N, C-alpha and C positions, 0 to 999 in steps of 0.2 A: 897851599892854603888849606886849613882844616875844613872838613865837610860842613861842620856847623856854621862856620863863618860864611861859606858859600851860600848855604841855604838862607841865612839871615840877610845876606847882601841882595839876593834875588827875590826874596819874598817879603821882606820888611818894607813898610811904607816910609820908614825914616831915611832910607838910603836914596839919595838923589840919582836921577838918570845918569848924571855925569860920572858918578862913582862906578856904576855898572858898566858904562862904556869904557872907562879907563881900565877896568879889570879885564874886559874882553880883549882890549888892545894888548895888554900885558901878557895875557894867556896865549894869544895868537903869536905874539913875537917869540915866546918861548917854545911853542909847539912847532912852528914852521921849519926851523933848522933840523929838527928830528925827522920830520916828514921828507925833507929833501936830502938827507944824508945818503951818500952813495950814488946819487943820480949823476949821470954823465951827459945825458941828452934827452930830448923829447919834451913835449909840453908839460908844464907843471899842472895846469888846470884844464880840464876838458869841458866844453860847453855842449849842451844838448838842447835844441837842435844846433847843428853846425851853422856858423855865420854864412850869410849869402855871399856868393862870390861876386866881385865887383864889376 
């Protein structure tokens, strides 16, 4: 998506929140496979602080 369109999407008052959320969903769906490429094991996301043990 062109930079000008992204700026208009996130700064313009004419764009509804729905459009912004849909774009973020689309962008995340495209980016995640690239981030996970080549992974064979281990956690995908790390939390800080660690979750309390049960």
